[in-house]
N, C-alpha and C positions, 0 to 999 in steps of 0.2 A: 504493500500500500504506500502511495507517495502523496506528497502535498507540495504545493508551490509556495515558496517563501521568498521574501526580498532580502538580498544580502546588503551589507553596509554600503557597497558601491552604487547601489541603486538598480542593479541588474537582477533579473529573476533567476533563481537557481532551483532546480527540482531536486529535492532530497527525500529519501525514504524516512518513514517514522521509525523510531527506535524504541524497543521494548525494555523489559526489566533486565535483560542481559547487559545492556549498556549501562544501566544504573548500577548493577552489580560490579561491573568493571571499574567505573569511576569510584565506587566505594572502596574497592581494593587499592586503587592508586592512592586515594587519600589516606587509607589506613597504613600504607607503607610509610608515608610521611609522619603519621602519628606514632607508629610503633618504633621507628628507627631511633629517635632520641632516647626512648624508654629502655630499649635494649642496651644502648651505650651506658646509661646510668646503672643498670643492673650489673653489667659486666665490669664497671669501673673498679670495684675492689679487687677483682681478679687480675685485670691487666696492669693496675698500678703496682701490685705486689710482684708480678712476673717481670715487668720492665723497669721496676725501681722508680716509678713516677709518683711524686707526692707534692703536697702544697699547691702553689699556684699553677704548676704544670698539670696536675690532675684536674684542677678546676677548669683550666683552659681546654683540656682534652674533652671534658664532658660538654662544655658550652660552645665550642667553636663551630660545631655543625649547625646549631640553631642561630648563631650569629651570622654564618654564611647564608642561611636560609632567609633571615630577616633582611639582610643587605641586598639580596638579589631577587627576591620573589616578585617585586614589582617590575624589575628589569626583565625578568623572564616573561612576565605578563605582557609587557610592551613588545617583546620579541614575538610572542605568540600572535599579537595583533597584526604583525607584519608578515610572518612566514607561515602561520597556521598553527592552531592549537595542538593538533595531533603530532606534528613534527616536534614541538617542544616537549610533549610527553615522552616521545621516543628518546629524545636527547636526555631527558631526566632519568629515564630507566637506565640508559647507558652510564650516566654519571654515578648513579647509585651503585651499580654493579662494580665499577672501577674503584670508587671510593671505599666501599666496604671490604673489598678483596685486599686493598692496600692495608687497611686496618688489620684484617685477619692475618696478614703476613708480616706485620710491623715488627722489626727487631728493637726499635727504640722510639723515643717520644716524637722526633721530627716527622718520621714517616706516618706515625699514627695521626698526628695533627693534620698532615697533608691529606690523608685518606678521609678524615672526618670533614674537612673543609670541602673536598670534592663531593662527598655525599650530601653535604648541606646545600650545595648548588643544585644537586639532583632533587632533593626534597622540595625545594622551592618550585622547581619546574613541574613536579608531579602534582602538587596541590593546586598551583595556578592553573594547570591544564585540566585537572579533574573538575574544579569548580567552574571553569570557563565552558566545559562541556554541558553543563546543566541546561542552559537555554537551547543549546544545539540539539540535544536529544529529546527535549520536552515535546517539540512539535506543537500539536494542538492541545496537548494535555496541560494540566495546571503546573506551572513552574513550582509553586509551593508544595504540591504533592511530590514532585520529583526531588526537591530539596529535602523533604522529610524522609523519603525512602533512602536517598543518598546518605543522609546523616545516620540513619539506622544501620545501613550496611557498613559505614565507616566504623561504628562502634563494634559491630559484630566481628569484623576482621581485625580491628585493633586488639580485641581480647584474644582472638585466635593466634595472631602473630606474636603477641606479648608472651602468651603461655608457651608457645613453641620455642621462642627465643630463650626464655628462662630455662627450659629443659635442656636446650643445647649448651647454654652457658654453664649449666651444672656439670656437663661432660667436659667442656673446654671453652674458655672465653673466645678463643679463635674460631671454634666451630659456631659459636653464637652469631658471629659476624658473617657467616655464610648464608644465613636464612634469607635476608633481604635480597642478596644477589640471585639466589635461586628463584625467588618469587618474581623478581624483575625480569630475569631471563625468560621465564614462561610468558610474562606479560608482553614481551617484545613481539611474540607471535600472535597474542590475543588481541592487542589494541588495534592493529590495522584491519582486523576482520570484524570488529564490533563497534568501533567508534568512527564518526565522520571526520573529514578534514574541513576546516573552515577557510573561507575565502580571505585573502589579505585585506586588511582594513587599516585605517589610520594613515599617518603621513608616510610617504615613501622613504624619507630620510630618517635616520635614527638620531635621537636626542642624546648624544654622548655626554655633554656637559651637565645637563640637568640630572640624568640618571646616575652619573658618577657622584655628584654632590649628594644625591639621595642615599646611595649605598654607604658613603663615608659617614653621613649624618646618622643613619640608623645604627651602624656599628658603634659609633661613639656614644649615642644615647643609651643603647642597651648595655654597653660597658659601664657607663656611669651608674645605671641602676644596679648592676652587679656590685660595684664598689660601695654603693650606699648600704648594702647589707652588713658591711664590716667596717667601713671607714668613711662615714658620712662627712667628716670634716677634712678629709685628705685632699691633697692637690690633684690626685688622680681622678677623684670623683668630680671635683669642680671643673677641672680641665676638660674631661670628656663631656660633661654636661654642657658647658658653654660652647665648646667648638661643635658639638653635635647639633645644638640649636642653630648655630651660625650656618652650618652646612645645609640643614633642612630649610632655613630661610633662603639660602642661595637657590636651592632646588625650586622653591615656590616662585621666586622671582623669575628664574629662567623659564619655567613652564608657563608662567603668565604671559611672557613676552615672545616666546619662541614660536615660529610658524610650524615647527616640527615637534611641538609638545607631545610628550608621551602620556601625560596625565592631565585631566581637566581640573585645574586648581579651583575654578569657580564652583565646583561641586560643594565646597565647604560653605557656600552661601545657603545651601539647602538644609533646613532643619531636620529633614528625614535622614540625610546622609550623615550629618553630625551626630544624630541619635544613634545611627548604626555604628559609627566609629566608637562612640562612648560605650555602647552596649558590648562591642567586641573587647574593649579594654576591661570592662567590669566583669563580664562572665569568665574571662580567662584569669583575671585577678582572683575571683572567687574560687575557681577550680584549683589554681596553683596553691593558694594559701591553705586550703583545706586538705588537698591531696598530700602535699609535702609534710605539713605539720602533724596531721593525723598519723601519717606513716612514722614520723619521728616519735610521736607519743606512744604508739604501739611498741616500738622497739625499745624506747627508753624506760617507759613506765610499766607496760604490760610484759615486756621481755619477749615479744614475738620475734621469730626469725624473719629474714627477708622473704623467704618463700611463703610463709604464712601471711605476711603483709600483702604480697602480690595477689594472693587468693582473696583476702579479706576486702580488698578494694573493688572487687568485681561487682558487688551490688550497685555501686555508683555507675559503672559502665552499662550494666543491664538496664538501669533506670533511664539512662541517656538513650539507649537503643530504642526503648519503648516510646520515650518522649519524641524521638525523631520521627518515627512513623505516625504517631498520633498527632503531633503538632502540624506536620505537613498536610495530613488529611483534613484537619480542622480548618486550616487556612484556605485550603482548596474549596471548602464549603462556606467561605466568607465569614468565618469566625473572626472576631475583632482582634487584630494584631496588637492593639494597645492593651487590651485585657490580657492577652496571652503573655506579652512581655512583662506587664505588671505582676501577673501571677508568678512568672519565673523568678523575678527579683525577690518577691515576697518569700518564696520557698527557700531561696539561698540565704536570706536574712534569718529566717526561722532556723535553718540548719545550723548556722553559725552560733546563734543564741543557745540552741539546745546543747551543743558541745562545749559551751563556755562554762558549763556546770560540772565539769569533770573533777574527779578526785584521784588520789593515788591508788584507790581501789577499783577504779573504773576498768571494765573489761571490754573486749572487742564488741560484744553485743550492744553495749551502750551507744555505739556510734552508728548502728545500722539505720535508724530513722534519718539521721543527718546525711548519711551517704546517699540514701534514696532521694531525699528532698533535693540535695545538691544536683544529682544526676538529672532529675526531672526539670529543676529550675534552670540550670545553665543551658540545657538543650532547648527548652521553650524559648529562652531569650535568643539563642543562636539561630534557630530556624527562622524567626521573624527577622533577625538581623541579616541573614543570608538572602532572604527574599527581597529585602529592601535594597541591598547592594546591587542585585540584578536589576531591580526596577529603576534605580537611579543612574546606573551606568550608561553613558551615551554609547551608541553602537560602535563608533570608531575606536573607543577606548575601553571596550568591554573587558578584555582580559587584564589590562593594567589596573583598572578600578577593582575588579574582583580579586586580583592578587593582593591588593593592599589590605584586604581582610586578614590575611595571614600575618602580615607585618604588624598590624594593629594588635592582633591576638598575642603575638610574641612579646610585644611591649607590655601588655596587661599581665601576661603570665610572669614575666620577669619582675614586674612591680609587686605582684602577689608574693613571690618568693622573697624578694628583698625586704619588703615591709614587715611581713610576719617574722622573718628571721631576725631582723633588727629589734623588734619589740620583745621577742622572747629572750634574745641575748641581753638586752638592757634589764629586763625583769629578773633574769637569773642573777645578773651582777648585783642588782639592788637587794636581792634576797641573800646575798653572800654565799651562793652555792656554785655549782658547776653544771654543765649541760647533761652530765650523766646522773645527776642527783634528782630523783623523782620529786622530792619535796620542794625543790627549787624550780624544777621545770613546769610542774602543773599550774601553779598560779600565774606564771609568765605566759604559758600556753593559753589559759583562759582569758587573760587580758588581751592577747593578740586576737582571739576570736571575737571578743566584744568590739574592739576597735574596727576590725574588718567588717563586722555586721553593720556598724554605724556608717562606714564609708559606702558599703553596698546599698544601704537604705537611701542615703542622700543622693548618691550617684544614680541609683535606679529611678528615683522620683524625677530628677532632672531629665534623664533619658526618656522616660515615658511621656513627660510633658512635651518635650521637643518632638517626639514621634507623633503625638496627638495633634499638635499644631501643624506639623508638616502634612499629615494626611488630610487635615481639614482644608489646607490650602490647595492640595492636589485635587481634592474633590470639587472645590469651588472653581478651579480652572478647567474642570471637565475632563481631567486625566483619570483613567481607570485606577482603582485602588490597588490592583495587583497586576503584575506584568502578564501579558497574554501568553 
């Protein structure tokens, strides 16, 4: 069955409609990007011991992949607008294979860092490509429904890949880094047979100055957030923060004036797009703070092993899986996105408040309601956010705009890690204890949860109000509330 659609150049192209297999494939592609950093984190104690990596070297080894992703994901989105989304996905698969195999064979730190950086470039290409495929494969179907199904499949395969990766790491950390290359190698044959290629769009010339400034600015900003967790008053923190902001400002100026702009800066005049950006920062902030610090609580206070922690966090992922399918289906039936996003933020706030009442005697079961609420809440927000990203993106900049969702998310995730880590460290210090002492850790942990709940509440209210205002303006202008 085929349908006629208009491509961004204005010419008509006949494309076939794509079914659930295509959704399954882009779910797997996004799950590769989601599982890859987690596998690295799980393997880090083993490869640090084997290769003699510690301190800042170990921290950089764990984070360099996501830094590379955040720095290049919008760049790869801009490339996809010019050469085609499927080509970028294929490049991303190749980079993931090369990068992870270099890590698996690494004899020392430098080659491991090189491999993780290459894999980070691949991760950016895969997620940018997977999300950019959503409107391409939706056809006449609801984009909201496809986004919901895609989010659900992302969570399913993230769980599967993480569990398989953990099993392989238990055998050998080097073997753990072969999982992603095996999956990517298979996808090299699957992608061309299941996904369409997109027509070139955007400017024929590439905006090197603007995108270079963006890449440098994102890396510096994320590094400043990382430094904030341990050295808020250090020269490294302030230097990275100031120069990061300067480079991002240069990017905005260049994009505003360049005839070959890769990103439509005027989008930030839209209340809906600003709401989507804030939503991305906040739900990733909420996920990071809870995921990381609850894992630390279980190991420090409960005494759970890393393997048990990996299993115990699964309720959050299952709740997210259900919320993805359900949220997409509800939006496809014209359920209010404002209500859905508001409910999502409310669930995350309640989750944080519930676990702010922990004691040294709290067990794993005490966290179950909060994990479930967080999974439902963050995905309810994420599904609305994803739909509005697609709705707001101009056709010629579709992949570049959609790709910015990942960069925004990485910033939010890093903020969540940095803020909660700082609060807990300060609390432990004020209590005169150390991070291994449950009596000192628990009150600091509870304080971090309460402060995070307050930030999510205030930020959530602002975001929901902006979304409501923007949707009202869109309706008044006669623009459909959801993308076709």
